[in-house]
C-alpha positions as CSV (number, residue, x, y, z in Angstrom):
1,X,10.8,-6.7,-3.8
2,X,7.7,-4.7,-3.3
3,X,8.5,-1.7,-1.1
4,X,6.4,1.1,0.4
5,X,8.1,4.3,1.7
6,X,5.9,6.5,4.0
7,X,7.1,10.1,3.7
8,X,8.7,11.8,0.7
9,X,11.1,14.2,2.4
10,X,14.9,14.1,1.9
11,X,15.2,10.7,3.5
12,X,12.0,9.1,2.1
13,X,12.5,10.3,-1.5
14,X,16.2,9.3,-1.5
15,X,15.4,5.9,-0.1
16,X,12.6,5.4,-2.7
17,X,14.7,6.5,-5.6
18,X,17.7,4.3,-4.6
19,X,15.6,1.2,-4.1
20,X,13.7,1.7,-7.3
21,X,17.0,2.2,-9.2
22,X,18.2,-1.2,-7.8
23,X,15.1,-2.8,-9.4
24,X,12.6,-3.0,-6.6
25,X,9.0,-1.9,-7.1
26,X,8.5,1.1,-4.8
27,X,5.4,3.2,-3.9
28,X,6.0,6.4,-2.0
29,X,3.2,7.6,0.3
30,X,2.6,11.2,1.3
31,X,-0.5,13.0,2.5
32,X,0.4,16.2,0.7
33,X,-1.5,15.8,-2.6
34,X,0.4,18.7,-4.3
35,X,3.8,17.0,-3.5
36,X,2.5,13.7,-4.8
37,X,1.3,15.2,-8.0
38,X,4.6,17.0,-8.5
39,X,6.6,13.8,-7.9
40,X,4.4,11.8,-10.3
41,X,5.1,14.6,-12.8
42,X,8.9,13.9,-12.4
43,X,9.7,17.0,-10.3
44,X,11.2,16.7,-6.8
45,X,9.7,19.2,-4.2
46,X,13.2,20.3,-3.0
47,X,16.7,20.7,-4.4
48,X,18.8,17.6,-4.2
49,X,21.5,17.0,-6.8
50,X,20.5,14.3,-9.4
51,X,17.0,13.7,-7.8
52,X,15.2,14.8,-11.0
53,X,17.5,12.7,-13.2
54,X,16.9,9.7,-11.0
55,X,13.2,10.1,-11.1
56,X,13.3,9.9,-14.9
57,X,15.7,7.0,-14.8
58,X,13.6,4.7,-12.5
59,X,10.5,5.1,-14.6
60,X,7.4,3.1,-13.6
61,X,9.3,1.2,-10.8
62,X,8.5,4.2,-8.6
63,X,5.1,5.9,-8.2
64,X,3.6,8.1,-5.5
65,X,0.2,8.2,-3.8
66,X,-1.7,9.7,-0.9
67,X,-3.5,6.4,-0.2
68,X,-2.0,3.9,2.2
69,X,-4.2,1.1,0.8
70,X,-2.4,1.5,-2.5
71,X,1.0,0.8,-1.0
72,X,0.8,-1.2,2.3
73,X,-1.1,-4.4,1.7
74,X,1.2,-5.6,-1.1
75,X,4.5,-4.4,0.4
76,X,7.1,-6.8,1.7
77,X,9.0,-3.9,3.3
78,X,7.5,-0.7,4.6
79,X,9.8,2.2,5.5
80,X,8.7,4.9,7.9
81,X,10.6,8.0,6.8
82,X,8.5,10.8,8.2
83,X,9.6,14.0,10.1
84,X,10.4,14.0,13.8
85,X,10.8,17.7,14.6
86,X,11.8,18.9,18.0
87,X,9.3,19.7,20.7
88,X,9.9,22.6,23.0
89,X,11.8,20.4,25.5
90,X,14.1,19.0,22.8
91,X,12.5,15.6,22.6
92,X,11.3,14.5,19.1
93,X,7.7,14.8,18.1
94,X,6.6,11.3,17.2
95,X,3.1,12.2,16.0
96,X,3.9,11.5,12.4
97,X,5.5,8.2,13.3
98,X,2.5,7.2,15.3
99,X,0.1,8.1,12.4
100,X,2.2,6.1,10.0
101,X,2.4,3.0,12.3
102,X,-1.4,3.1,12.8
103,X,-2.0,3.3,9.1
104,X,0.3,0.3,8.5
105,X,-1.6,-1.7,11.1
106,X,-4.9,-0.9,9.5
107,X,-3.7,-1.9,6.0
108,X,-1.3,-4.7,6.7
109,X,-1.4,-7.4,4.1
110,X,-1.5,-11.2,4.4
111,X,2.2,-11.9,3.7
112,X,5.1,-11.4,6.0
113,X,6.0,-7.6,6.2
114,X,9.0,-5.9,7.7
115,X,8.2,-2.4,9.1
116,X,11.4,-0.3,9.1
117,X,12.0,2.8,11.2
118,X,14.1,5.0,8.8
119,X,13.2,8.2,10.7
120,X,15.6,9.2,13.4
121,X,13.7,8.1,16.5
122,X,14.6,7.8,20.2
123,X,15.6,4.5,21.8
124,X,12.6,2.3,22.3
125,X,10.7,3.5,19.2
126,X,10.9,0.1,17.5
127,X,8.9,-1.4,20.3
128,X,6.6,1.6,20.3
129,X,6.0,1.2,16.5
130,X,5.3,-2.5,16.8
131,X,2.8,-2.0,19.6
132,X,1.0,0.7,17.5
133,X,0.9,-1.5,14.4
134,X,-0.5,-4.5,16.4
135,X,-3.1,-2.3,18.2
136,X,-4.3,-0.8,14.9
137,X,-4.4,-4.2,13.3
138,X,-6.6,-5.6,16.1
139,X,-9.0,-2.6,15.9
140,X,-9.3,-3.0,12.1
141,X,-9.3,-6.7,11.7
142,X,-9.5,-8.4,15.1
143,X,-7.0,-10.9,16.3
144,X,-3.2,-10.6,16.1
145,X,-0.9,-10.2,13.0
146,X,1.0,-13.2,14.2
147,X,3.7,-14.5,11.8
148,X,3.3,-11.6,9.4
149,X,5.0,-8.7,11.1
150,X,8.5,-7.8,12.2
151,X,9.9,-4.3,13.1
152,X,13.5,-3.2,12.3
153,X,15.6,-0.1,12.7
154,X,17.6,1.0,9.7
155,X,19.0,4.4,10.4
156,X,20.1,6.7,7.6
157,X,23.5,8.4,7.3
158,X,22.7,10.7,4.4
159,X,24.2,14.1,3.8
160,X,21.9,16.6,2.1
161,X,23.4,17.6,-1.2
162,X,24.9,14.1,-1.5
163,X,22.0,12.0,-0.4
164,X,21.8,9.8,-3.5
165,X,25.5,9.2,-3.5
166,X,25.4,8.2,0.1
167,X,22.5,5.9,-0.5
168,X,24.2,3.9,-3.2
169,X,27.7,4.1,-1.8
170,X,27.3,4.1,2.0
171,X,30.0,3.5,4.6
172,X,27.8,0.9,6.2
173,X,24.3,-0.4,6.4
174,X,23.0,-0.8,10.0
175,X,20.0,-3.0,10.8
176,X,18.6,-3.6,14.3
177,X,15.9,-6.2,14.8
178,X,14.9,-8.9,17.2
179,X,13.4,-11.1,14.5
180,X,16.0,-12.9,12.3
181,X,13.6,-12.9,9.4
182,X,13.6,-9.1,9.3
183,X,17.4,-9.1,9.0
184,X,17.3,-11.6,6.2
185,X,14.8,-9.6,4.3
186,X,16.7,-6.4,4.6
187,X,20.0,-8.1,3.7
188,X,18.3,-9.3,0.5
189,X,16.8,-5.9,-0.2
190,X,20.2,-4.2,0.1
191,X,22.3,-7.0,-1.5
192,X,23.2,-5.0,-4.7
193,X,24.5,-2.2,-2.5
194,X,26.3,-4.5,0.0
195,X,28.1,-6.3,-2.9
196,X,28.2,-3.2,-5.1
197,X,26.9,-5.4,-8.0
198,X,24.7,-2.8,-9.6
199,X,25.6,-0.7,-12.6
200,X,26.2,2.9,-11.4
201,X,24.0,5.7,-12.7
202,X,25.8,7.7,-15.4
203,X,25.6,10.8,-13.2
204,X,26.8,9.1,-10.0
205,X,29.9,7.0,-10.8
206,X,31.1,4.5,-8.2
207,X,33.9,5.9,-6.1
208,X,37.3,4.5,-6.8
209,X,38.4,1.6,-4.6
210,X,34.8,1.1,-3.5
211,X,34.5,-2.4,-2.0
212,X,31.8,-4.4,-0.3
213,X,29.7,-2.4,2.2
214,X,29.7,-3.6,5.8
215,X,26.3,-4.9,7.0
216,X,26.0,-4.3,10.7
217,X,23.3,-6.2,12.5
218,X,22.4,-5.5,16.1
219,X,19.4,-5.2,18.5
220,X,16.8,-2.4,18.0
221,X,18.0,-0.2,20.8
222,X,21.6,-0.2,19.7
223,X,20.7,0.6,16.1
224,X,18.6,3.5,17.3
225,X,21.4,4.9,19.4
226,X,24.0,4.4,16.6
227,X,22.2,7.1,14.6
228,X,22.2,9.6,17.4
229,X,25.7,8.8,18.4
230,X,27.1,9.3,14.9
231,X,25.5,12.7,14.4
232,X,26.4,13.9,17.9
233,X,30.1,12.9,17.4
234,X,30.3,14.8,14.1
235,X,28.7,17.8,15.8
236,X,31.3,17.5,18.6
237,X,34.1,17.7,16.1
238,X,32.8,20.9,14.6
239,X,32.3,22.5,18.0
240,X,35.7,21.4,19.1
241,X,37.5,23.1,16.2
242,X,35.3,26.2,16.6
243,X,36.3,26.4,20.3
244,X,40.0,25.9,19.4
245,X,39.6,28.7,16.7
246,X,38.7,31.2,19.4
247,X,42.0,30.4,21.2
248,X,43.9,30.5,17.8
249,X,42.7,34.1,17.3
250,X,44.0,35.1,20.7
251,X,47.4,33.5,20.3
252,X,47.9,34.4,16.7
253,X,47.7,30.9,15.3
254,X,45.9,29.9,12.0
255,X,43.1,27.4,12.8
256,X,43.3,26.0,9.2
257,X,46.9,24.9,9.8
258,X,46.0,23.6,13.3
259,X,43.1,21.5,11.8
260,X,45.4,20.2,9.1
261,X,47.9,19.0,11.7
262,X,45.3,17.5,13.9
263,X,43.5,15.8,11.0
264,X,46.6,14.0,9.7
265,X,46.3,11.8,12.8
266,X,44.5,8.8,11.4
267,X,42.7,8.4,14.8
268,X,41.1,11.8,14.2
269,X,40.8,12.4,10.5
270,X,40.4,15.7,8.7
271,X,36.6,15.8,8.1
272,X,34.4,18.0,10.2
273,X,37.3,20.1,11.4
274,X,36.4,23.3,9.5
275,X,36.0,26.2,11.8
276,X,33.3,28.7,11.0
277,X,29.7,29.7,11.6
278,X,28.8,26.3,13.0
279,X,26.3,23.5,12.2
280,X,22.6,23.7,11.4
281,X,20.1,21.8,9.3
282,X,17.5,19.3,10.3
283,X,19.8,16.7,11.9
284,X,22.5,18.0,14.2
285,X,20.4,20.5,16.2
286,X,17.5,18.1,16.5
287,X,19.5,15.0,17.3
288,X,21.7,16.6,19.9
289,X,18.6,18.1,21.6
290,X,16.9,14.7,21.5
291,X,20.0,13.1,23.2
292,X,19.8,15.6,26.0
293,X,16.1,15.0,26.4
294,X,16.7,11.2,26.4
295,X,19.3,11.6,29.0
296,X,17.0,13.6,31.2
297,X,14.4,10.9,30.8
298,X,16.8,8.4,32.3
299,X,18.2,10.7,34.9
300,X,21.5,11.4,33.1
301,X,23.3,14.6,32.2
302,X,25.3,14.7,28.9
303,X,27.6,17.7,29.5
304,X,29.8,17.1,26.5
305,X,26.9,17.2,24.1
306,X,25.4,20.2,25.9
307,X,28.7,22.1,25.6
308,X,28.9,21.3,21.9
309,X,25.5,22.9,21.4
310,X,26.5,26.0,23.5
311,X,29.7,26.5,21.5
312,X,27.9,26.0,18.2
313,X,25.2,28.5,18.8
314,X,27.7,31.0,20.2
315,X,29.4,31.1,16.8
316,X,26.6,33.3,15.4
317,X,27.3,35.9,18.1
318,X,31.0,35.6,17.3
319,X,30.3,36.7,13.7
320,X,28.3,39.7,15.0
321,X,31.2,40.6,17.3
322,X,33.6,40.6,14.3
323,X,31.3,42.9,12.4
324,X,31.1,45.3,15.3
325,X,34.8,45.3,15.8
326,X,35.3,46.4,12.2
327,X,32.3,48.7,11.7
328,X,31.9,49.9,15.3
329,X,28.1,50.0,14.9
330,X,25.6,48.0,12.9
331,X,22.7,50.5,13.1
332,X,21.7,51.6,9.7
333,X,24.4,49.4,8.0
334,X,23.6,47.1,5.1
335,X,25.1,43.7,5.6
336,X,25.0,41.2,2.7
337,X,24.7,37.5,3.6
338,X,26.1,35.1,1.0
339,X,24.2,31.9,1.4
340,X,20.9,31.1,3.2
341,X,20.7,27.3,3.0
342,X,22.3,25.6,6.0
343,X,24.9,24.0,3.7
344,X,25.7,24.1,-0.1
345,X,23.9,22.0,-2.7
346,X,20.6,22.1,-1.0
347,X,17.8,24.6,-0.5
348,X,17.0,23.4,3.0
349,X,16.6,26.4,5.4
350,X,15.9,24.5,8.6
351,X,18.0,25.7,11.5
352,X,20.2,27.6,9.0
353,X,23.0,29.5,10.8
354,X,22.6,32.2,8.1
355,X,19.1,32.9,9.3
356,X,20.0,33.0,12.9
357,X,22.8,35.5,12.0
358,X,20.3,37.5,10.0
359,X,18.0,37.8,13.0
360,X,20.8,38.9,15.2
361,X,21.9,41.6,12.7
362,X,18.3,42.9,12.3
363,X,18.0,43.2,16.1
364,X,21.1,45.3,16.0
365,X,19.5,47.7,13.6
366,X,21.2,46.5,10.4
367,X,19.6,46.0,7.1
368,X,20.2,42.5,5.8
369,X,20.4,41.6,2.1
370,X,20.7,37.9,1.1
371,X,21.9,36.0,-1.9
372,X,21.8,32.2,-2.5
373,X,22.4,30.3,-5.7
374,X,19.5,27.9,-5.1
375,X,17.5,28.7,-1.9
376,X,16.0,32.2,-2.7
377,X,12.6,30.8,-4.0
378,X,12.2,28.8,-0.8
379,X,13.4,31.7,1.3
380,X,10.8,34.0,-0.2
381,X,8.1,31.5,0.8
382,X,9.3,30.4,4.2
383,X,11.4,33.1,5.8
384,X,9.4,35.7,7.9
385,X,12.4,38.0,8.6
386,X,12.4,41.3,6.7
387,X,15.2,40.4,4.3
388,X,16.1,42.0,1.0
389,X,16.9,39.5,-1.7
390,X,19.5,39.8,-4.4
391,X,19.6,37.7,-7.6
392,X,23.0,38.8,-8.9
393,X,26.4,39.5,-7.5
394,X,26.0,43.2,-8.4
395,X,22.6,43.4,-6.6
396,X,24.1,41.6,-3.6
397,X,27.1,43.9,-3.1
398,X,25.9,47.3,-4.3
399,X,26.1,49.8,-1.4
400,X,26.8,47.1,1.2
401,X,28.8,48.0,4.3
402,X,30.0,44.4,4.7
403,X,29.7,41.0,3.1
404,X,29.4,37.9,5.3
405,X,29.9,34.5,3.7
406,X,27.5,32.2,5.5
407,X,27.2,29.2,3.2
408,X,30.2,27.8,1.3
409,X,28.7,27.6,-2.1
410,X,31.4,27.0,-4.8
411,X,30.0,29.8,-6.9
412,X,31.2,32.4,-4.4
413,X,34.8,31.5,-5.1
414,X,34.4,32.3,-8.8
415,X,32.7,35.7,-8.3
416,X,34.6,38.6,-10.0
417,X,35.5,40.1,-6.6
418,X,38.1,42.6,-8.0
419,X,35.5,44.1,-10.3
420,X,32.7,44.1,-7.6
421,X,34.8,45.9,-5.0
422,X,33.8,49.3,-6.2
423,X,30.1,48.5,-5.6
424,X,30.5,48.2,-1.8
425,X,30.4,51.2,0.6
426,X,33.0,49.4,2.7
427,X,35.1,46.6,1.2
428,X,34.8,44.3,4.2
429,X,34.4,40.5,3.8
430,X,33.8,38.4,6.9
431,X,34.2,34.8,5.9
432,X,32.1,32.6,8.1
433,X,33.4,29.5,6.5
434,X,37.1,30.3,5.9
435,X,36.2,29.4,2.3
436,X,37.2,32.3,0.2
437,X,40.8,33.2,-0.9
438,X,41.7,35.8,1.7
439,X,45.0,36.7,0.1
440,X,43.4,37.4,-3.3
441,X,40.7,39.5,-1.7
442,X,43.3,41.5,0.3
443,X,45.3,42.0,-2.9
444,X,42.1,43.3,-4.5
445,X,41.6,45.9,-1.8
446,X,39.3,44.1,0.6
447,X,39.6,43.8,4.3
448,X,39.3,40.0,4.9
449,X,38.3,38.6,8.3
450,X,37.9,34.8,8.9
451,X,37.3,32.6,11.9
452,X,40.4,31.6,13.8
453,X,42.8,33.0,11.2
454,X,44.7,36.3,10.9
455,X,42.8,39.1,9.2
456,X,44.2,40.5,6.0
457,X,44.1,44.0,4.4
458,X,43.1,47.4,5.6
459,X,39.5,48.7,6.0
460,X,38.9,51.8,3.9
461,X,35.9,53.5,2.5
462,X,35.0,53.3,-1.1
463,X,33.3,56.1,-3.0
464,X,30.0,54.7,-4.3
């Protein structure tokens, strides 16, 4: 099929790459000329595993442009995958969705076209987009686009750092539409994924026991709410285990063992039960805020979601309290943060818990040094906090009064911690992800403090 994807962020680029790999002819549209030039040169504008290899693999089946007229008139399917950032009241900013819908209306071709909301948008946005497309079409061409337009919702369930894997091997494909033709077109578009009939990329093998992918069809409103509901439930699980971790510390339990015992119940499952610094990124904070705003719009309170947000954002303060309990004061202390991206395998800094923690530490009078295996170049461009950046383990730890693990990058497990201990002023490690080997660190002379787990080792000064 001929496909247009408006927006080349994480969702848009991953969608375009996956569909092009399946054999469709895809044009990505973005108003940022520099980004388009970079993509046409084979370089993704952000870090996502295997994106660059996939760009090379799909070849001329995927190209990028800043011009809607090069993509929309010929397209059988047009995906809207633009940003929907939060407004001050928590509701999503739909200005980019509106601009995309109006551009589609102005350039709509003669053949039947399915316009697909891939962006995370509030309930009712499918109707909103269709009205905008029809209005723009009338203004540009006169008359109605009768018979040539249908709107669908096709929410994404991608994890940054594993987005291409999740695109090719999803748990389900959800499509909401009122027009049966739209469902039939999207079923055909996704058929190789639904049947898992494509040959896997060499760098993304098909998971073992991967079978046919469920294709869930529903109405527009239900599809739109499925996306918000899925993200909110995952956020709830994380906040629940973080709240339980606070109790575990008081009673002397180990939250890792508690989570393991809870997660073995097949009704609950083990995923998203890792206590720590809490969730961040572009989805959970934005989508839970949007649900609260949606509830207010309809005169409803959503206290469970509100409580999940409160617990989550309190985790940053909890880490500050742990540092204060160990160091007694943060004024003049040098605190090293390991990890700036909101999660490993990405350079995305949006709503990063590490940056919130850095701000809290700076306000307490600490000096904050930061290390990240991937995100330092982006941090130097985007972060306005007065951070000191370290490129190597030695630079990161030299003279530090404490080390806080903020992002669970695998690299941090393999650092030569025993050798590095002598570089710190105080050999204190506060593990905000319960990720490091606390017993090994304690045996190497560190004081190890996690979240919801017993602390290990004694705190002692090191002659630097």
